[in-house]
FIPAMAR-969781 format. One record per residue: residue in three letters; z, x, y of N, C-alpha, C, O, CB in turn. Coordinates in steps of 0.001 Angstrom, whole numbers, plus 500000, padded with zeros to 6 digits. Atoms other than C-alpha are relative to their C-alpha. Glycine has a CB too. Layout:
<nodes>
ALAZXYZXYZXYZXYZXY/...
</nodes>
This chain:
<nodes>
MET498910500262500935016002825947790106500740498720500386501058498512501557500974501192499960/THR499157501176499783017857822641789730500961499887498820500897500681497882499137498692500159/LEU499001500167501056020700821377787545499538498977498971499088497888499329501348499576500598/SER500289500949501073020059819749784186501262499202499683502342499499500195499477500734498730/ARG498838500780500429022336817168782601501017500903499295502225500773499497499563498845499063/ALA499111499088500722023738819891780351500738500921500975501927501188500802499201500836498979/ASP499371499141498992024386822163783372501122499259500711502231499776500851498959500490501021/ALA499012500784499259026200819427785268501212499677499133502353499801499577499370498707500522/SER498898500328500906028261818366782268500872501218499737502099501119499731499460499446498678/ARG499256498767500264029244821967781524500864500386501200502016500788501034499034501144499654/GLN499237499627498815030321822607785110501175499052500232502285499491500534499092500015501225/LEU498921500970499808032323819390785392501083500174498944502273500163499260499449498571499960/ASP499018499819501076033974819905781999500795501282500204502005501316499982499302500024498629/GLY499327498719499789034746823530782841501048499935501084502044500656501039498999501058500342/ALA499031500154498900036540822446786002500983498861499735501854498576500557499266499749501322/GLY499116501114500324038254819543784249499777498789500885500721498076501226501426500436500105/LEU500305501086499064036467817015786444499137498921499361498410499160498397499301500551501231/ARG500892501107500328034815813658786036499506499392501309500127499561502358500721498923499108/ALA500493500695498804032712811652788465501048498994500457501637498291499636498638499288499718/LYS498966500868499437035024809709790773499394498656500423498545498591501312500689500687501209/ARG500492501335499664034374805985790883500334499637501448499544498989502135500596498956499044/ALA499562500337498640036331805715794145499083500582501062498984500045502165501415500490500229/LEU500930499375499056033812808025795821498555499621499721497634500126500363500146501506499955/GLY501354500448500327030822806303794250499115501102499461497912501119499723499359499405501207/GLN500749498833500452029775809502792502499140499707498771499641499292497726500953501132499695/ASN500969500004501107026669809427790315499049501151500280498211501065501177499223498604499872/PHE500765498790499727025079812862790103498594499906499406498417499481498263500731501227499443/VAL501372499952500513021304813218789788499853501277499190500099502373499695498940499941501165/VAL500055498834500896020699815516786819498621500102499336498509500429498155501112499909498917/ASP501360499946500524016935815390786401499131500767500992498977500360502143499432498565499747/ALA500774499126499116014726818150787815498797499290500601498496499471501780499539501230499245/ASN501177500702499489011655815932788129500364499039501121499616498883502086499307499245498877/THR499579500975498996013609813344790117500342500671501321499911500205502376501198499209499497/VAL499606499371498734015115815732792666498791500630500688498699500628501915501089501066499759/ARG501208499430499376011779817468793189499105498893500547498426499080501556499213500864498982/ARG500760501147499491010125814075793586500579499536501332499832499208502253500009498837498976/ILE499358500395498745012682813189796279499626500981501106499281500575502216501538499932499835/ALA500352498989499005012026816474798069498544499859500438498226500039501613500246501405499440/ARG501425500166499669008269815848797898499781498772500881499047498831501867499156499881498714/LEU500163501224499211008531812278799205500603500138501391500165499480502335500636498821499278/ALA499375499795498690010770813482802025499076500732500958499292500705502169501298500775499850/ASP500992499310499176007823815559803276500680500987500946500470500954502158499162498986500800/ILE499211499064499182010111818359804459499490501425499883500187502362500271501467499951499595/ASP500555498662500157007866821299803668499983500719501347499223500359502246498579499935499401/GLY499940499248498755008749823780806387500757499311501119500847499845502224498634500291500457/HIS499265500711498958010795821180808273501234500802500399501947501332499547500402498584499523/GLY498939499124499505013326822936810445501406499633499588502202500518499271499948500036501448/ARG498601500382500192016465820899809834500106498779499094499652497686499434500671499716501352/VAL499796501072500962017384818822806809501496499817499786502219500786499551499274500303498656/LEU498600500343500199020737817063806477500128499233498691499429498243498473500553499165501196/GLU499736500694501256022027816064803040501439499506500007502364500274500272499736500928498778/ILE498662500590500072024990813706802686500345499755498530499532499224497773500078498666500825/GLY499582500192501383026962813661799440499295500967499073498653500554498108499735498575499558/ALA500744498987500750025630816942798055500468500132498551499700500567497693500121501338500692/GLY499501499947501374027843816760794951499980501404499432500542502328500020499186499089499118/LEU500108498690500650027070819633792595498859500838500569498769502034500294499804499823498505/GLY501078499259499357023986820592794592498649499902499334497751500684499646500369501399500080/SER501290500125500686021178819422792327498866499699500979497833500368500959500072498902498936/LEU501023500318498995019211817802795165499925501098501056498845501409501558500298498641500668/THR499969498912499021020304820568797534499063501125499590498318501659500411501427500537500162/LEU500846498924500510018566823122795334498521499657500148497713500511500512500328500284498533/ALA501403500423499877015335821109795322499566499980501464498449500387501783499797498604499370/LEU500328500025498574015438820600799094499810501410500541498935501656501371501096499277500788/ALA500065498623499511016014824311799645498708500696499603498332501698500210501178500789499484/GLU501265499400500431012780825088797809498894499804501028497943500583501078499569499411498667/THR501082500295499053010718823537800620500449499961501457499640500219502348499371498688499648/ALA499518500111498617012912823073803728500368501361500568500752502273499836501209499064500071/SER499604498758499348013553825797806264501509500181499951502001501288499735499513500024501447/SER498543499930500084017259824946806333500555498659499544500013497603499869500611500404501360/VAL499342501197500521019561822468804599501481500080500338502148501065500021499785499856498459/THR498561500124499770022990821374805818500511498964499021500191497781499136500331499602501491/ALA499542500863501093024762819923802773501457499603500222502348500453500242499838500712498631/VAL498663500519499713027784817711803449500603499404498729499958498611498043499949498938501132/GLU499295500529501170030319816968800702501472499793500343502094500654500965499851500956498782/VAL498626500343499663033723815274800978500999500398498929502167500633499236500105498535500250/ASP499089499820501127035197815935797530500530501438499925499772502376499675499295499632498693/ASP499373498675500041037663818856797633499714500735498694499477501943498687501502499870500192/GLN500129499360501307037273819485793917498568500424499682498354501326498873500496499067498927/LEU501387499625500241033484819645793985499538501169500860498582501858500505499110498821500243/ILE500430498969499057033252822070796901499845501376499333498839502043499578500995500094501148/PRO500199498688500645033848825211794758498759500048499116498063501063499088501217500354499169/LEU501182500034500850031133824128792291498728499969500845497732500603500497500048498786499066/LEU501163500054499100028737823311795134499716501392500562498569501838500591500240498984501160/HIS500185498634499490029325826749796652499425500907498924498529501708499188501332500572500513/GLU500469499165501112028797828362793259498500499821499760497792500771499429500778499666498720/ASN501403500303500296025432826655792894499033500345501124497865500630500862499865498555499676/VAL500956499851498888023976827128796385500262501191500918499437501492501780500008498761500822/ASP499675498934499046025689830063798091499016501163499984498958501934500942501372500520499719/SER500979498911500055022962832450796956498752499695500831497898500561501020499600500268498554/LEU501177500410499229020442830515799044500259500188501485501179499573502024499631498530499702/PRO499740499706498581020184831823802623499723498832500930500184498831502071499172501168500433/ASN500348501119499112018815828541803975500865498763499772500514497678500235498547499631499812/VAL499095501124500250021706826322802795501371500267500626501952501336500440500145499747498479/THR498656499942499435024926825663804730500802498835499442500380497683499547499965499962501562/VAL499133501041500554027746823745803028501039499607501037501684500460501646500687500482498692/VAL498992500529499076029946821515805181500936499091499214500504498104498618499335499224501195/HIS498998500803500708033166820146803691500543498960500981501371499281501833501165500902499421/ALA499623501030499036033619816830805518499682498618499452498876498458498535499281500220501337/ASP500277501409500289033679813048805268498900499540500955499085499545502172501298499109500148/ALA501140500384499156030310811813806516500324498815500898499706498651501950498795499667499136/MET499648501152499179031948808648807833500898500381501180501199499543502031500689498952499148/LYS499121499555498911034152810739810151499445501235500709500170501916501435501400500300499458/LEU500600498802499428031742813454811226499908499940501522499702498875502104498627500213499416/ASN500366499849498598031438814691814772498520500389499997498177501566499879500910501084500751/TRP501425499775500179027674814312814720499431500990501012498612501838500658499264498692500100/ASN500541499098498978026991816102818004500372501444499700499572502357499903500508499606501393/GLU499562498647500342029019819095816879499207500543498815498822501712498799501503500013499683/LEU500711499560501208027275819218813495498524500258500266497973501256499801500144498962498900/LEU501453499927499833023701818656814673499560500783501227498400501179501337499435498620500077/GLY500316499197498829023870820464817987499004499321500924498947498095501007499464501331499575/ASP500949500523499010021146820073820587498655499627499402497778499130500109499790501011501089/HIS501283500272500639018345819660818062499834498506499737500793497828499370499876500789498689/ASN500231501453500134016760816212817848498885499682499004498191498673499126499653499394501365/ASP501091500211500962014400816565814905500503500081498559499805500585497680498887501034500223/TRP499417499929501335016696816219811895499385498963499059499005497865499468501510499803500076/ALA500362500937501061015636814633808622501207499868499074501760500873498627498717500481499210/LEU498897500258500920018348813027806494499412499659498635498630498718498505500922498845500523/VAL500467500243501365017674813211802753501237500002499108501993500973499104498939501087499532/ALA498741500072500734020384812063800370499961499009498849499268497993498895501112499634500934/ASN499623500955501030021487810443797159501336499447500446502379500035500161500073500657498551/LEU498783500497499358024021808268798947500910499286499006500450498453498224499644499059501146/PRO499045500763500806027174807117797178499882498519500336499797498154501508501452500500500237/TYR500243501425499782026808803364796718501006499377500962500673498443501691500039499264498681/ASN498972500655499195030083802606798489499910500317501491500593499680502293501351500393499495/VAL500117499690498570029041804215801802498574499868500516498327500077501704500501501400500266/ALA501421499978499604025264803766801850499721499124501211499107499579502176499127499547498841/THR500314500918498903025114800722804118500670500399501308499981500512502322500414498595499630/PRO499388499621498713027728801722806736499511501336500527499415501520501741501496500048499862/LEU500456498701499527026469805300806840498628499901500658498429500434501750499958500995498849/VAL501336500147499417022821804385807439500087499237501320499408499585502286499048499270499015/ALA499838500764498757023908801815810045500562500882501110500112500803502253500921498786499772/ASP499418499110498996026038804432811827498978501022500501498908501309501696501221500721499422/VAL501012499020499591023220806973811818498980499351500933498579499946501934499289500601498762/LEU500946500698499125020841804415813298500599499738501375499932499908502395499564498681499365/ASP499345500360498738023359803379815954500353501206500858500175501185502076501248499212499718/PHE499335498942499240024880806700816929499412501399499847499876502328500507501410500045499610/VAL500507498646500249022782809626815680498492500055500212497738500173499246500352500458498571/PRO501437499982499728019387809616817411499346501335499642498120501428499575499753499691501459/GLN500559498704500396018989813280816427499294499915498645498401500708498349501107501060499947/VAL500647500199501298018050812019812951498793499091500211498935497904500504500998499385498947/LYS501237500733499718014436810945813293499469499238498792498751498249498934498944500953500490/ARG500453500724501188013813809929809716500970500243498857501704501230498832498568500430499598/MET499119499916501151015644809332806484499220499700498732498284498900498728501185499037500147/LEU500418500391501338014854809300802806501288499961499184501872500997498868498911501002499378/VAL498710500145500669017860807907800988499835499241498691499048498300498587501007499279500911/MET499978500700501273018475806881797420501240499117499990502365499592500143499993500999498789/VAL498918500980499940020566803725797285499802498964498893498787498954498197500052499312501399/GLN500127501114500938021227800718795101498778499164500376498529498927501558501290499123499995/LYS501259500704499733017987798735794751500201498790500898499384498549501786499357499565498695/GLU499756501180499162019497795578796282500212500386501452499768499679502356501212499224499489/VAL499793499519498633020595797568799330498670500440500601498387500156501765501019501168500027/ALA501320499573499538017138799120799609499168498809500440498477498862501458499270500773498902/GLU500768501202499665015609795666799619500485499385501307499687498833502063500096498969498870/ARG499477500531498731017908794609802466499552500862501176499241500339502246501540499923499960/PHE500484499120498937016940797668804514498578499631500409498241499662501593500055501464499549/CYS501442500155499773013250796798804179499537498553500147498357498309500399499253500632498875/ALA500390501412500070013296792989804105499353499505501294499637500005502383501212499144499680/THR500669500648498871011122790872806381500493498561500123501041498014499167498452500038499828/PRO499509501368499805011915787442807877499514499026498938498428499170498376499586499502501351/SER500281501087500949011984784389805614499956500476498551499318499850497705498684499339500350/THR499827499557501378012798786423802505501486500002499678502330500073500572499375501411499775/GLU498601500123500416015988786225800487500847501199500408502024501045500734500075499818498505/ALA499234498787499706017016789822801173500204500233501497501008501080501885499306501197499397/PHE499952499775498551016553789539804956501350499586500560501813498469500331498875499227500709/GLY498699500293499424019837789754806837500239500821501252499310501405501809501098500258498987/ALA499652499280498775021674791337809753499637501483499894499187502081500871501496499844500302/LEU500358498586500195021146794823808281498504500212500180498089501210500770500433500481498604/SER501459499901499865017382794215808100499596499980501474498693500707501887499304498847499240/VAL500303500097498570017353793255811796500347501311500698499590501792501542500772498824500648/LYS499605498726499393019242796416812744498970501085499700498562501820500600501387500433499492/VAL500995498987500367016799798616810827498706499777500772498110500731501273499726499972498480/ALA501246500315499296013822796830812404500088500336501485499084500693502101499656498526499826/PHE499815499661498591015295797392815877499766501489500231499167501886501230501409499605500470/TYR500071498550499819015465801145815359498764500659499405498333501708499882501200500623499408/GLY501105499320500654012555801887813083499300499131498972499418497906498981500490501251499346/THR500686500697501082010442800978810094500528500544498674500846501727498552498444500173500107/ALA499462499606501301011593801031806482499078499524498893498447498471498991501420499435499796/ARG500774500404501170009833800949803155500573500664498755501091501779498810498503500363500173/ILE499594499431501282010709801483799518498846500852499485497722500372499336500388498878498968/VAL501067499084500424008780804523798308500085500347498514499237501070497992500056501278500822/GLY499908499733501427009976804621794721501253499438499384502249499221500074499937501465499748/LEU498842500445500770012346803377792042500517501169499171499760502064498795499640498787499088/VAL499372498905500741014789805618790195500763499415498822501662498598499020500948500836500917/PRO499313500559501171015902804874786621501443500490499885501772501592500323499239500356498730/ALA498590499643500176019597804901785745500172501219499110501195501899499182500768498832499415/SER499900498917500976018879807487783040500071501387500628500431502344499943498833499943499070/VAL499994498673499385018619810339785586501353500350500603501520501435501161498931500081501068/PHE498692499789499393022253809988786688501056500374498967500949500039497787500432498757500747/LEU498804499732500780025527811334785352501204499645500870501404500272501910500055501499499522/PRO500212500926501112027327809066784717498884498999500340498448498888501486501315499251499663/ARG501080500968499824024698806390784221500557498751500686501483498134500160499344499637498630/PRO499503501200499305025211803553786763499512498724499333498585498739498523499562500013501465/ASN500382501298500557024983799877785895499035499248500909498776498063500704501237499153499755/VAL500921500629499047022569799186788757498744500848500114498746502033499782500669499821501397/GLU501243499280499729019008800135789610500076500662501371500785500194502262498782499046499924/SER500031499283498727018321802598792409498583500052500549497607499909499812500558501419499836/ALA501309499908499356015503802948794899500056501018501125501115501275501698499548498623500537/LEU500141499065498891014267805474797441499437499245501209498397498592501126499077501204499607/VAL500415500681498775013998804144800986499703501026501081500500501929501336501086499008500478/GLU500357499176498844012197805842803848500202499165501264499693498049501374498517500520499897/ILE499803500650498699013341804911807357499550500981501077500052502102501158501506499564500214/VAL500535499150498930011410806310810326500285499323501336499907498172501550498459500253499816/ARG499703500570498683012658805780813869498721499719500775497723500429500647500904500944500802/HIS501093500237499069010341804202816388499895501194500955500914501804501278500216498671500788/PRO500153498875499071008874806867818729500859499840501253501335500827501814498541500149500398/SER499098500280498879010831805189821537500789498746499649500379497956498799499211499821501357/VAL499152501145500283013596802621821565499221498708500219498506498562501210501264500028500880/LEU500776501243499965012187799154820885500217499236501301499284498635501835500370499115498814/ASP499689500704498755013952797711823943501136500739500691502289500645500269500380498502499734/THR498986499188499320015784799992826368500890499183500926501919499675501390499333501098500791/THR499229500806499043017063797131828524501050499133499328501891498544500007499070499123500805/ILE499085500891500701018992795285825824501345500680499762501408501895499579499392499549498670/ASN498684499529500413022718795655825176500047499870498475500254498779497944501171499179500702/SER500138500057501454022437796576821506501272499486499324501203498814498295499646501378499455/LYS498745500480500580026123795898820827500053498477500023500459497851499044501207500587500758/GLU500024501461499886025743792320822077498918499396499113499105498332498522499776499581501458/LEU501087500478500854022442791931820250500458499894498553500261498864497908498786500930500103/PHE499596500002501413023914792888816882501179499066499749501339498551498643500362501415499553/SER498924500985500120026989790751817528499414498598499834499891497803499024500931500053501236/LEU500686501291500092024680787771818049499356499835498621499451498774498004498930499872501113/VAL500671500047501306022713788613814894501021499756498887500805498916498013499223501318499737/ARG498968500180501039025866788920812779500550498585500007500814498008498953501146501000500199/MET499509501375499895027080785574814083498998499036499374499378498090498684500260499623501477/GLY501024500874500551023781783986813153499946500035498487499711499015497839498666500370500554/PHE500089499847501453023858785368809620501323499728499293501358499652498065499526501391499661/ALA498701500221500635027574784726809035499987498735499141500650498662498106501102499903501063/LYS500165501236500778026638781246807843498499499752499897497953498837500512500755498761500670/ARG501456499930499992023030781922806942499331498710499534498161498487499846499547501134499135/ARG500609501254500461022450778536805288500021498928501085499350497902500973500725499487498754/LYS499942500964498908023314776752808526498815500169500944498243501253501063501312500148500770/MET500972499887498914020804775946811221500633500767501148501856500803501281499515498599500472/LEU499484499183498906021119778142814290500848499196500979501789499730501566498855500651500737/ARG499197500808499077022449775266816370501429499863499507502335499582500292499377498616500183/GLY498661500023500564025427775306814002500623501379499965501768501550500385499970499419498615/SER499434498659500129025884779015813343500229500673501349501113501521501476499093500860499154/LEU499842499414498667025481779905817033500606499011501002500509499200502214498653500489500514/ALA499372501012499138027335776858818375501071500645500874501886501437500400500618498858499150/GLY499044499444499064029344777707821468499527501283500653500115501746501629501287500244499311/ARG500532498756499422027280780803822162498605499802500577498246500420501579499967501105498944/VAL501359500262499528023740779477822571499850498501500228500118497696499336498931500522498979/SER500165501414499655023004776205824326498618499513499583497724500322499337500213499778501514/PRO501333500541500311020107773851823517498949500475500996497804500738500627500039498471499984/GLU500945499560498975018509774872826803499575501459499769498419501820499987500624499842501401/GLN500323498588500243018700778558825890499105500173498779498233501041498760501281500813499818/PHE500917499984501138017106777914822508498590499663500474497617500293500059500460499003498905/GLU501308500431499507014291776156824339499349501103500833498154501369500702500135498712500834/GLN500518498904499182013924778995826852499438501129499136498430501748499478501100500541500913/ALA500407498909500894013618781466823980498881499589499060498383500398498277501185500483499192/ASN501044500533500892011065779252822234500393500148498529499584500503497672498662500717500256/ILE499463499938501357013291779170819150500554498629499639501352498058500383501104501103499874/ALA499527501315500430013899775965817232501466500081499585501814500906498740499137499462498832/PRO498582499983500394017644775237816990500204499589498549501278499802497987500804499079500903/THR499914500390501414016919773855813522499589501137499055499682501007497834499121498777499744/ALA500359498840500827015694777266812336501263500655499455502365500405499945499167501028500816/ARG498884499227500551017906779520810237499821501468500375498714501913500681500090499831498449/ALA500025498606499551018796783120811033498940500820499289498294501669499904501351500636499791/GLU500930499198500790016622784500808257498540499795500400497666500549499973500169499678498540/GLU501372500269499584013526783007809892499608500760501260498426500819501598499814498525500224/LEU500277499345498726013830785006813129499657501473499818500312502184499056501191499860500928/SER500361498589500008012091788341813647500868500745501017501598500127501791498484500188500316/ILE499264499211499011013610791194815644499599499603501414500433499611502319499757501501499784/HIS500463500377498662011484790074818595500585498646500428500856498437501610498459499947500035/ASP499341501268499688012921786543818389501442500249500439501906499686501430499964499051498779/TRP498607499694499655016454787947818426500088500673501369500992500380502151500636500903498926/LEU500011499326498704015602790187821374499790498994501128500465499049502156498906501078500037/ARG500292501008498974014173787271823328501242499139500266501576498855501416498805499105499562/LEU498802500838499848017279785169822685501112500790500665501807500259501531500473499463498631/ALA498949499185499417019625788028823549499760500230501489500713500236502267500098501332499271/HIS500306499833498588017829788613826860500364498763500802500894498862501908498534500322500184/ILE499682501250499291018226784975827814501509499849500146501988499408501191499410498776499253/LEU498544500081499916021940785102827013500557500970501028501592500714501644500623500273498644/GLU499559499026498985022241788165829237499514499621501400499847500286502381499494501405499641/GLY500480500462498705020483786250832015498856500818500540498644500872501751501110500008500981/LYS501124499169499538017462788545832120498695499226499890497635499752500230499913501315499183/
</nodes>
């Protein structure tokens, strides 16, 4: 069972609610779409699935059909009663009323380290939330998230492409990302003015570089991309010397978007004196 557009509209109207722009709410109201997401997530029998931004529970219902357990997180006080109404009959679903950007992840996820995150992420939190999960929540081993298409392209971008930026480098440091599908605006309520895409992010089996100071690495990357049209000798002026560029075998005339994660790692190691 999932929610149709008519079901969602009836529930929202009955509660006197509308989707909140401030929370980036666009509810998925198409059974084929939510089941497609659950299928692409490959969670059949998976022990622990985390959903962020559960909303009315349309995706939650589809996930519960195949996952062993689903922890559904929702921040909106007014939606919580409707979410409970829709999913409380399912023994494998737990609703958590919380702001995902302020979660105590260790408390929520416990000692288990095999979580899968599957979510239709509100557009206004998609980037910071995925970045936080990559940085601070190693218990989540893989993600399948629906986000704005432009954001999806940044998650998956490779060097020397227009979408490649600091976010792309962070994702590459922690794992691999790929777009596994596009989602039409017609499946949402209300209908957004942007295209959406499904992105799969899978963590590397082990950390790409255990000796690097990741905070310093990402600080360097952000500095390089802050003025992405500048050559690195300009954007990293005062932080990287000509000699250090040479040591790293990186041309100071290159631009940030031309460097791979391995180039950034090499440069960061030299700056740390390793």
